[in-house]
Backbone bond lengths (Angstrom), bond angles and torsions (degrees), N, CA, C in turn:
res aa  C-N    CA-C-N  psi(-1)  N-CA   C-N-CA  omega(-1)  CA-C   N-CA-C  phi
1 M - - - 1.463 - - 1.522 109.47 -
2 T 1.326 116.15 144.86 1.450 120.60 176.93 1.514 109.04 -123.34
3 S 1.321 115.06 157.24 1.457 119.49 176.27 1.507 108.66 -158.83
4 P 1.340 118.13 158.35 1.458 120.21 176.71 1.508 112.60 -66.93
5 F 1.328 118.05 -11.15 1.450 121.15 -177.27 1.528 112.28 -94.70
6 Q 1.322 116.66 -9.86 1.451 119.70 -172.89 1.518 112.57 -100.62
7 H 1.337 114.68 156.67 1.451 121.44 174.90 1.527 109.32 -85.83
8 E 1.339 115.45 -177.23 1.452 119.50 173.97 1.524 109.59 -65.14
9 P 1.366 117.49 158.94 1.459 119.91 -175.71 1.516 115.08 -51.71
10 A 1.339 117.33 -42.25 1.463 119.29 -178.88 1.523 110.74 -63.56
11 D 1.341 116.47 -39.20 1.456 120.31 178.90 1.523 110.77 -67.27
12 R 1.337 116.26 -38.64 1.460 119.86 179.94 1.525 110.93 -63.93
13 D 1.322 116.33 -37.97 1.461 119.52 179.77 1.522 111.39 -69.66
14 A 1.334 116.08 -32.28 1.464 119.79 -178.13 1.523 112.17 -80.19
15 A 1.321 116.72 -22.21 1.462 120.50 -178.23 1.527 110.25 -69.98
16 P 1.339 117.97 153.34 1.462 120.01 173.21 1.529 109.65 -55.78
17 Q 1.316 116.12 136.85 1.456 121.14 -174.16 1.528 111.47 -93.72
18 F 1.327 114.83 132.79 1.457 122.65 178.25 1.528 108.77 -122.20
19 V 1.315 115.39 162.50 1.451 120.89 179.23 1.524 108.71 -138.05
20 L 1.323 115.74 144.46 1.460 121.08 176.31 1.529 107.81 -95.55
21 P 1.329 118.68 113.39 1.460 120.12 179.18 1.528 111.78 -82.31
22 L 1.306 115.55 136.12 1.462 122.44 170.30 1.527 107.64 -128.93
23 V 1.307 116.03 141.38 1.465 121.35 177.95 1.519 108.01 -125.39
24 V 1.322 115.84 126.78 1.454 121.62 177.20 1.527 108.47 -102.53
25 R 1.302 115.27 135.99 1.455 120.32 178.58 1.528 109.54 -83.09
26 I 1.323 116.69 118.51 1.460 121.71 179.25 1.523 108.11 -128.73
27 E 1.314 115.11 92.03 1.457 119.77 176.05 1.528 108.73 -77.25
28 R 1.315 115.76 141.19 1.454 120.72 -173.18 1.538 112.17 -56.44
29 A 1.319 116.68 -42.35 1.461 120.21 -173.97 1.523 113.42 -84.13
30 D 1.323 117.97 -16.61 1.466 119.22 -172.85 1.528 111.05 -147.95
31 P 1.342 117.93 65.55 1.469 119.85 -179.72 1.525 110.78 -70.87
32 P 1.322 117.76 152.30 1.473 119.86 177.74 1.522 110.82 -73.38
33 Q 1.307 115.98 163.01 1.455 120.14 173.64 1.527 109.77 -76.37
34 R 1.313 115.41 153.16 1.469 121.09 -172.82 1.536 111.97 -60.27
35 T 1.325 117.28 -51.56 1.467 119.24 -176.53 1.520 111.05 -62.69
36 D 1.301 117.46 -39.70 1.463 121.63 177.36 1.525 110.20 -59.54
37 A 1.331 117.11 -42.78 1.466 120.76 179.30 1.520 111.51 -66.04
38 L 1.331 117.47 -40.31 1.465 120.53 179.45 1.526 110.97 -64.97
39 E 1.320 116.71 -44.93 1.464 120.12 -179.43 1.522 111.09 -66.29
40 T 1.313 116.79 -37.60 1.464 119.99 179.74 1.516 110.96 -68.24
41 A 1.315 117.46 -38.69 1.465 120.48 177.09 1.525 111.16 -63.14
42 A 1.330 116.90 -42.37 1.461 120.10 179.35 1.525 110.96 -62.11
43 R 1.335 116.70 -43.04 1.462 119.31 178.82 1.529 111.27 -69.36
44 A 1.328 117.15 -30.37 1.462 119.79 177.15 1.523 110.97 -63.72
45 V 1.330 117.05 -41.35 1.466 120.28 178.15 1.524 110.31 -62.12
46 L 1.327 117.13 -45.78 1.463 120.49 179.26 1.524 111.48 -63.71
47 T 1.315 116.75 -36.92 1.466 120.51 179.10 1.509 111.26 -64.37
48 L 1.324 117.11 -41.60 1.470 119.46 177.82 1.527 110.97 -66.83
49 L 1.329 117.42 -41.76 1.457 120.51 -178.28 1.522 112.47 -61.67
50 T 1.335 116.82 -28.21 1.456 120.41 -175.30 1.527 113.17 -103.82
51 D 1.324 117.74 -1.88 1.457 121.11 178.25 1.531 109.23 -67.29
52 E 1.331 116.97 140.49 1.463 119.78 -177.13 1.525 112.07 -61.36
53 R 1.307 118.40 -24.33 1.460 120.42 176.01 1.525 111.47 -67.58
54 S 1.334 116.63 -21.68 1.462 121.84 176.69 1.514 112.38 -94.78
55 T 1.345 117.41 -32.22 1.458 120.53 -170.86 1.519 114.03 -95.56
56 A 1.333 117.96 -29.86 1.470 119.68 -179.40 1.524 110.00 -68.21
57 E 1.318 116.01 142.53 1.470 120.50 -177.13 1.518 111.59 -53.47
58 D 1.331 116.28 -39.65 1.457 120.50 -179.32 1.530 111.49 -106.78
59 G 1.335 116.54 23.34 1.457 120.59 179.56 1.513 112.06 -63.61
60 A 1.312 115.90 150.33 1.461 120.51 -175.85 1.521 112.90 -60.65
61 W 1.336 117.04 -28.03 1.464 120.53 -178.07 1.530 112.91 -107.48
62 A 1.319 117.63 -1.76 1.462 121.01 -169.34 1.518 112.69 -60.70
63 Q 1.330 117.75 -45.63 1.460 119.38 -177.97 1.527 111.23 -66.20
64 A 1.322 116.45 -40.60 1.463 119.64 178.55 1.527 110.79 -62.65
65 V 1.331 117.22 -40.11 1.460 120.56 178.60 1.521 110.57 -66.53
66 R 1.324 117.43 -40.80 1.469 120.04 177.88 1.526 110.69 -63.71
67 D 1.322 116.84 -45.08 1.462 119.94 179.77 1.527 111.03 -61.67
68 W 1.305 116.23 -40.76 1.468 121.15 179.26 1.527 111.05 -63.96
69 Q 1.325 117.02 -43.56 1.457 119.83 -178.46 1.526 112.64 -73.82
70 D 1.319 117.78 -18.59 1.461 120.81 176.40 1.523 112.07 -77.38
71 A 1.320 116.95 -19.70 1.461 121.47 179.05 1.527 108.68 -105.36
72 R 1.299 117.46 -159.74 1.461 120.32 175.73 1.526 109.07 -75.53
73 I 1.316 115.46 139.67 1.464 120.35 -171.79 1.524 109.28 -84.02
74 R 1.319 114.80 83.54 1.462 119.28 -178.30 1.524 110.77 -92.16
75 K 1.321 114.40 141.70 1.465 122.08 172.95 1.509 107.62 -133.82
76 V 1.309 117.03 139.33 1.461 121.37 176.72 1.515 108.46 -130.44
77 V 1.322 115.48 131.12 1.462 121.87 179.93 1.529 108.97 -105.93
78 R 1.322 115.85 126.92 1.462 121.94 174.23 1.521 108.29 -118.40
79 R 1.311 116.03 167.66 1.463 120.01 -177.09 1.523 110.29 -117.98
80 A 1.322 115.34 154.00 1.458 120.26 179.35 1.524 108.74 -150.65
81 R 1.326 115.00 155.10 1.467 121.41 174.77 1.521 108.49 -147.01
82 G 1.317 115.69 160.54 1.453 120.94 172.66 1.519 113.35 53.13
83 A 1.331 115.51 -128.20 1.465 121.43 -177.36 1.521 111.64 -62.52
84 E 1.330 117.45 -32.53 1.473 119.99 177.55 1.523 110.09 -59.96
85 W 1.329 115.33 -46.14 1.464 119.44 -179.65 1.526 110.92 -63.48
86 R 1.318 116.47 -42.80 1.467 119.40 -179.34 1.524 111.01 -62.19
87 R 1.324 117.84 -34.64 1.471 119.76 177.25 1.523 111.09 -67.84
88 T 1.334 117.59 -35.98 1.470 118.27 178.71 1.519 111.33 -63.61
89 E 1.340 116.41 -29.46 1.458 120.08 -177.98 1.521 112.53 -71.95
90 T 1.320 117.62 -13.13 1.466 120.57 177.45 1.521 111.59 -86.37
91 L 1.319 117.74 -11.50 1.462 121.72 -179.79 1.524 110.12 -91.30
92 P 1.343 118.41 149.87 1.461 120.21 178.80 1.526 111.12 -58.64
93 G 1.304 116.30 124.77 1.455 121.10 -178.81 1.514 110.01 176.65
94 I 1.330 116.22 -171.01 1.466 122.57 -177.72 1.512 107.94 -135.37
95 T 1.318 116.46 128.86 1.459 121.02 174.22 1.522 109.48 -96.87
96 V 1.323 116.04 127.62 1.462 122.21 178.39 1.519 107.65 -116.59
97 A 1.314 115.99 132.84 1.459 121.56 -177.87 1.520 110.27 -108.47
98 G 1.327 115.10 139.43 1.450 121.35 172.18 1.517 109.38 -102.27
99 E 1.329 116.64 -147.43 1.462 119.20 177.45 1.526 109.84 -63.40
100 A 1.308 117.16 -45.15 1.465 122.41 174.98 1.515 111.16 -136.87
101 A 1.323 116.85 -22.38 1.466 121.32 -177.79 1.516 111.31 -71.15
102 E 1.319 115.50 149.45 1.458 122.61 170.91 1.526 108.16 -129.96
103 V 1.316 115.50 128.46 1.464 122.14 178.21 1.513 107.80 -128.73
104 R 1.320 116.11 130.72 1.456 120.98 175.63 1.529 108.39 -109.37
105 V 1.328 115.80 127.22 1.457 121.99 -179.89 1.520 108.30 -110.66
106 F 1.325 115.44 143.17 1.455 122.20 -175.49 1.521 109.85 -122.46
107 P 1.332 118.09 156.16 1.460 119.31 176.07 1.518 110.41 -60.84
108 P 1.333 117.92 151.83 1.457 120.68 -177.90 1.528 112.32 -57.68
109 V 1.331 114.43 148.32 1.467 121.67 178.36 1.521 108.39 -130.08
110 P 1.336 118.42 156.45 1.472 119.80 173.64 1.522 110.61 -55.51
111 L 1.313 116.03 147.68 1.456 120.86 -176.39 1.521 112.20 -54.10
112 D 1.321 116.81 -35.37 1.464 120.63 -179.64 1.534 111.73 -107.79
113 G 1.351 117.02 22.94 1.456 120.28 -175.75 1.515 114.02 -128.98
114 W 1.339 116.79 38.98 1.456 120.29 179.79 1.525 110.61 -65.54
115 P 1.337 118.61 141.39 1.464 120.47 170.13 1.528 110.39 -57.32
116 K 1.299 116.64 144.99 1.462 121.75 -173.15 1.517 111.86 -54.77
117 D 1.335 117.93 -45.23 1.453 120.69 -175.67 1.526 112.41 -68.92
118 L 1.333 117.75 -18.79 1.460 120.58 174.95 1.525 111.11 -92.67
119 A 1.314 116.62 -36.42 1.465 120.72 -176.27 1.521 111.92 -61.83
120 K 1.326 117.32 -32.33 1.466 118.92 -176.53 1.527 113.59 -85.77
121 L 1.325 117.46 -2.88 1.463 120.21 174.92 1.523 109.82 -75.65
122 Q 1.311 116.29 150.14 1.458 120.84 -176.12 1.522 111.49 -87.39
123 V 1.344 114.26 143.51 1.459 120.92 172.98 1.521 109.50 -83.78
124 S 1.333 116.48 -38.47 1.462 120.45 -178.79 1.530 109.91 -73.39
125 G 1.319 115.34 165.96 1.458 119.62 177.61 1.507 114.27 89.85
126 T 1.333 117.21 15.00 1.468 119.98 178.37 1.526 110.17 -100.84
127 E 1.325 116.34 42.87 1.464 120.12 179.12 1.524 108.91 -86.58
128 L 1.303 116.13 98.25 1.456 122.68 -178.76 1.525 109.70 -110.32
129 D 1.311 115.91 154.27 1.460 121.01 -177.80 1.523 110.56 -130.12
130 D 1.331 114.47 161.72 1.458 122.40 169.21 1.528 107.56 -107.77
131 P 1.330 118.36 115.88 1.468 119.19 179.16 1.530 112.62 -57.25
132 E 1.323 116.39 -35.73 1.458 122.27 177.23 1.524 108.58 -130.72
133 P 1.322 118.31 148.95 1.463 119.62 176.06 1.517 110.80 -57.39
134 P 1.336 118.56 138.11 1.465 119.86 179.57 1.518 111.66 -64.62
135 A 1.313 115.57 149.71 1.467 120.51 178.71 1.526 110.08 -67.63
136 P 1.309 118.01 156.74 1.466 119.83 176.47 1.528 111.17 -56.69
137 A 1.316 116.15 147.70 1.462 120.32 177.92 1.524 110.16 -64.50
138 G 1.319 115.80 147.68 1.451 120.38 179.27 1.520 111.94 -69.13
139 P 1.317 117.85 162.51 1.471 121.20 179.98 1.521 111.46 -62.22
140 G 1.325 115.67 134.22 1.456 121.28 177.51 1.518 115.12 80.08
141 V 1.330 118.18 -0.32 1.467 120.97 -179.34 1.529 109.43 -84.23
142 P 1.329 118.80 128.58 1.464 119.92 175.00 1.533 110.60 -58.41
143 V 1.326 115.45 137.54 1.463 120.71 -178.83 1.515 109.61 -120.91
144 L 1.316 115.55 131.03 1.459 122.01 170.36 1.522 106.68 -96.95
145 W 1.323 115.79 105.63 1.457 120.98 -176.97 1.523 109.42 -84.42
146 M 1.332 116.15 117.98 1.457 121.16 177.62 1.522 109.81 -84.92
147 S 1.303 115.40 147.93 1.461 120.02 -179.67 1.526 111.28 -65.06
148 P 1.328 116.71 135.28 1.463 119.82 173.63 1.526 111.93 -83.54
149 E 1.332 116.50 -1.91 1.460 121.17 -172.83 1.517 113.99 -106.40
150 V 1.335 117.60 -11.99 1.468 121.40 -174.09 1.521 108.79 -119.19
151 A 1.320 116.62 119.53 1.464 121.11 177.49 1.527 109.28 -83.05
152 M 1.322 116.57 131.32 1.462 121.39 -179.12 1.515 109.93 -137.45
153 S 1.320 117.09 146.71 1.451 120.64 168.72 1.522 108.57 -63.71
154 A 1.326 116.54 163.12 1.460 119.51 178.89 1.525 110.65 -61.43
155 G 1.334 117.64 -40.18 1.459 120.20 179.73 1.514 112.03 -61.64
156 K 1.330 116.82 -45.04 1.460 121.01 177.49 1.518 110.59 -62.94
157 A 1.341 116.64 -43.70 1.456 120.04 -179.80 1.527 111.46 -64.70
158 M 1.330 117.74 -34.97 1.462 120.42 176.47 1.517 110.66 -61.96
159 A 1.336 116.75 -43.63 1.462 120.05 178.04 1.524 110.74 -62.67
160 Q 1.332 116.96 -41.29 1.460 120.43 -179.62 1.525 111.71 -67.13
161 A 1.326 116.84 -39.12 1.468 119.52 175.61 1.523 110.32 -61.73
162 G 1.332 116.35 -39.75 1.460 120.01 175.94 1.515 112.06 -61.68
163 H 1.339 116.42 -40.40 1.468 120.06 176.37 1.528 110.25 -59.96
164 G 1.345 115.90 -46.61 1.461 119.52 -178.12 1.513 112.25 -60.84
165 A 1.332 116.76 -42.97 1.462 120.11 178.45 1.524 110.72 -62.39
166 Q 1.322 116.35 -39.15 1.457 120.49 -179.49 1.527 111.13 -66.68
167 L 1.324 117.80 -41.18 1.462 120.41 178.24 1.525 110.95 -64.02
168 A 1.321 116.18 -40.92 1.467 118.92 177.19 1.523 110.53 -61.31
169 W 1.320 116.96 -44.27 1.466 121.93 -179.91 1.521 110.58 -58.35
170 W 1.305 117.55 -44.63 1.460 121.15 -178.93 1.533 112.31 -62.37
171 E 1.328 116.76 -30.83 1.464 120.16 -175.69 1.531 113.34 -83.46
172 L 1.324 117.64 -15.56 1.463 120.75 -177.52 1.526 111.05 -79.88
173 D 1.334 116.01 152.57 1.457 118.64 173.86 1.530 109.33 -84.84
174 A 1.329 116.38 176.71 1.462 120.38 -172.79 1.527 112.05 -61.25
175 E 1.317 117.45 -40.92 1.461 120.18 -179.40 1.521 110.99 -66.70
176 E 1.324 116.65 -42.24 1.466 120.72 179.57 1.529 110.94 -65.77
177 R 1.314 116.23 -38.23 1.462 119.71 177.05 1.523 111.24 -63.34
178 A 1.333 115.36 -46.10 1.461 119.42 -178.59 1.525 110.98 -61.27
179 S 1.321 116.76 -40.79 1.453 120.92 -179.79 1.527 111.16 -63.55
180 W 1.324 116.44 -43.77 1.467 120.87 -179.66 1.529 110.36 -65.66
181 Q 1.314 115.69 -44.36 1.463 119.51 -179.06 1.527 111.37 -64.58
182 E 1.329 116.70 -44.71 1.466 119.88 -178.56 1.529 111.74 -63.01
183 A 1.331 116.43 -27.91 1.466 120.51 178.93 1.527 112.21 -81.41
184 G 1.334 117.21 -4.72 1.459 120.37 179.91 1.508 114.03 88.33
185 F 1.323 117.24 21.97 1.468 123.34 179.30 1.533 112.63 56.16
186 P 1.320 118.46 55.41 1.464 118.62 173.62 1.525 109.92 -62.37
187 L 1.308 116.81 139.06 1.460 121.27 177.68 1.517 108.44 -164.82
188 A 1.306 115.15 162.22 1.457 121.89 175.70 1.517 108.17 -131.74
189 V 1.308 116.52 146.59 1.459 122.38 171.99 1.519 107.21 -114.27
190 R 1.324 115.81 122.77 1.453 121.12 -179.72 1.534 109.14 -138.33
191 T 1.310 116.31 151.57 1.463 120.44 174.87 1.524 108.55 -85.16
192 A 1.315 115.64 128.60 1.465 120.41 -178.99 1.523 110.83 -69.88
193 A 1.312 116.43 150.84 1.461 121.07 171.04 1.526 108.63 -68.25
194 R 1.312 116.03 142.54 1.473 119.26 -179.41 1.522 111.99 -56.12
195 A 1.318 116.30 -37.86 1.460 119.61 -178.33 1.526 112.09 -67.36
196 D 1.338 117.06 -25.96 1.468 121.04 -177.26 1.526 112.87 -90.75
197 W 1.314 117.75 -18.65 1.456 121.19 -170.62 1.540 113.29 -61.32
198 P 1.333 120.61 -46.01 1.475 118.91 179.68 1.529 112.85 -57.46
199 A 1.338 116.89 -40.96 1.465 119.43 179.89 1.517 111.21 -69.22
200 L 1.324 117.89 -36.79 1.459 120.24 177.96 1.526 111.25 -63.29
201 T 1.314 117.28 -45.86 1.470 119.75 -177.56 1.528 112.19 -68.97
202 A 1.333 117.04 -20.87 1.467 120.95 179.38 1.519 112.69 -101.33
203 S 1.325 117.63 7.67 1.464 121.84 -170.91 1.533 114.06 -78.16
204 G 1.309 117.57 -17.45 1.455 120.30 -172.06 1.509 113.37 94.33
205 L 1.328 117.30 -6.83 1.464 120.94 172.82 1.529 109.30 -71.72
206 P 1.345 118.17 156.55 1.462 120.15 -179.75 1.528 111.22 -59.08
207 V 1.331 115.52 133.64 1.455 122.70 -179.16 1.518 108.98 -121.62
208 V 1.314 117.03 130.45 1.464 121.53 173.82 1.519 108.21 -86.24
209 R 1.317 115.35 121.90 1.470 121.56 173.66 1.518 107.31 -114.15
210 D 1.303 115.73 115.30 1.459 120.56 -171.13 1.517 111.26 -69.58
211 A 1.330 115.25 144.10 1.468 120.76 179.38 1.522 112.30 -76.41
212 G 1.316 117.98 -13.66 1.453 120.28 175.66 1.509 115.38 83.76
213 F 1.349 117.63 21.31 1.466 119.45 179.50 1.531 111.38 -71.90
214 T 1.338 117.68 -31.99 1.459 120.92 -177.92 1.522 110.30 -143.30
215 E 1.289 116.65 145.33 1.469 127.41 167.10 1.519 115.98 69.49
216 I 1.312 119.25 -47.12 1.462 119.77 -170.83 1.517 111.30 -126.18
217 A 1.327 115.79 164.11 1.461 121.57 -174.28 1.523 111.33 -70.02
218 P 1.353 117.26 145.10 1.464 120.27 177.16 1.526 111.31 -57.02
219 G 1.316 115.03 140.20 1.453 120.45 178.12 1.510 115.26 85.74
220 S 1.335 117.63 -3.37 1.456 120.10 179.24 1.528 110.53 -62.80
221 C 1.323 116.92 133.09 1.462 121.11 174.85 1.526 107.86 -81.27
222 T 1.307 116.94 120.61 1.463 120.40 -174.17 1.521 114.01 -112.05
223 V 1.329 117.85 -31.96 1.463 121.57 -175.18 1.527 109.40 -144.63
224 V 1.314 116.05 140.95 1.467 122.21 167.60 1.528 106.79 -116.27
225 A 1.331 116.24 126.88 1.467 122.33 -177.37 1.526 108.99 -92.86
226 D 1.319 114.96 107.24 1.467 121.90 -173.02 1.529 109.67 -107.46
227 H 1.326 115.55 81.64 1.466 121.34 176.51 1.526 108.28 -93.56
228 P 1.341 118.64 134.87 1.473 119.86 -177.78 1.531 113.56 -53.12
229 A 1.331 117.13 -37.05 1.469 119.25 179.44 1.518 111.65 -65.03
230 L 1.323 117.27 -32.78 1.451 120.40 178.77 1.515 111.55 -76.50
231 R 1.318 117.05 -26.22 1.471 119.92 174.25 1.514 110.31 -60.73
232 R 1.328 116.28 -35.28 1.474 118.99 179.97 1.514 111.34 -68.12
233 T 1.340 116.56 -33.23 1.458 119.29 -176.78 1.525 112.32 -80.40
234 V 1.337 117.23 -26.32 1.472 118.73 -179.47 1.522 112.53 -99.72
235 G 1.332 115.51 -13.88 1.464 118.36 -177.66 1.497 112.22 -80.99
């Protein structure tokens, strides 16, 4: 992934590494649907990026966000239920709700410096499903197209959707950003048709290429961020 905020790859690797923690609420009796969780995670990332604690020069999270964006943009999704979830709500962060999903996003932390109550949450066990295929995205709604070629756990896919939303945000101009934010960051996450995937990855739209730290091979294309405003710039 590239961004105007990042250094060259060698510099990013040499920089102190930070990670953006996200926690999805998965109650045993009533887990969220997969697409709802992916879309909520993507909006959670955008919400943190635009929170005044992240954007103000002296914001409480601003330095951590800058340090994170100067290195590789890592995100890790963990799961929580019951008392675990309630403990996460006592830590500084933002809870974003979808149709039924709840995702809490926290300011970036050093890779080896997770808060205790987050560090002990499990990464595994985020296998979520959609009982029915999601409906097509509405007209004009930004779509994060997931790869039809790469199998990912729901937690991994949530992180990748967050990456895609972040890349789209970086590519927008100030007016386009303001419009998206004021609308509440509408977006859809859908799996691309295999026949469409080669054209999407070659379209000039932002493409997430995974670093290969977990689950999938380095360089795998996982998401294409298809925002209508970016279609105008690449078309």
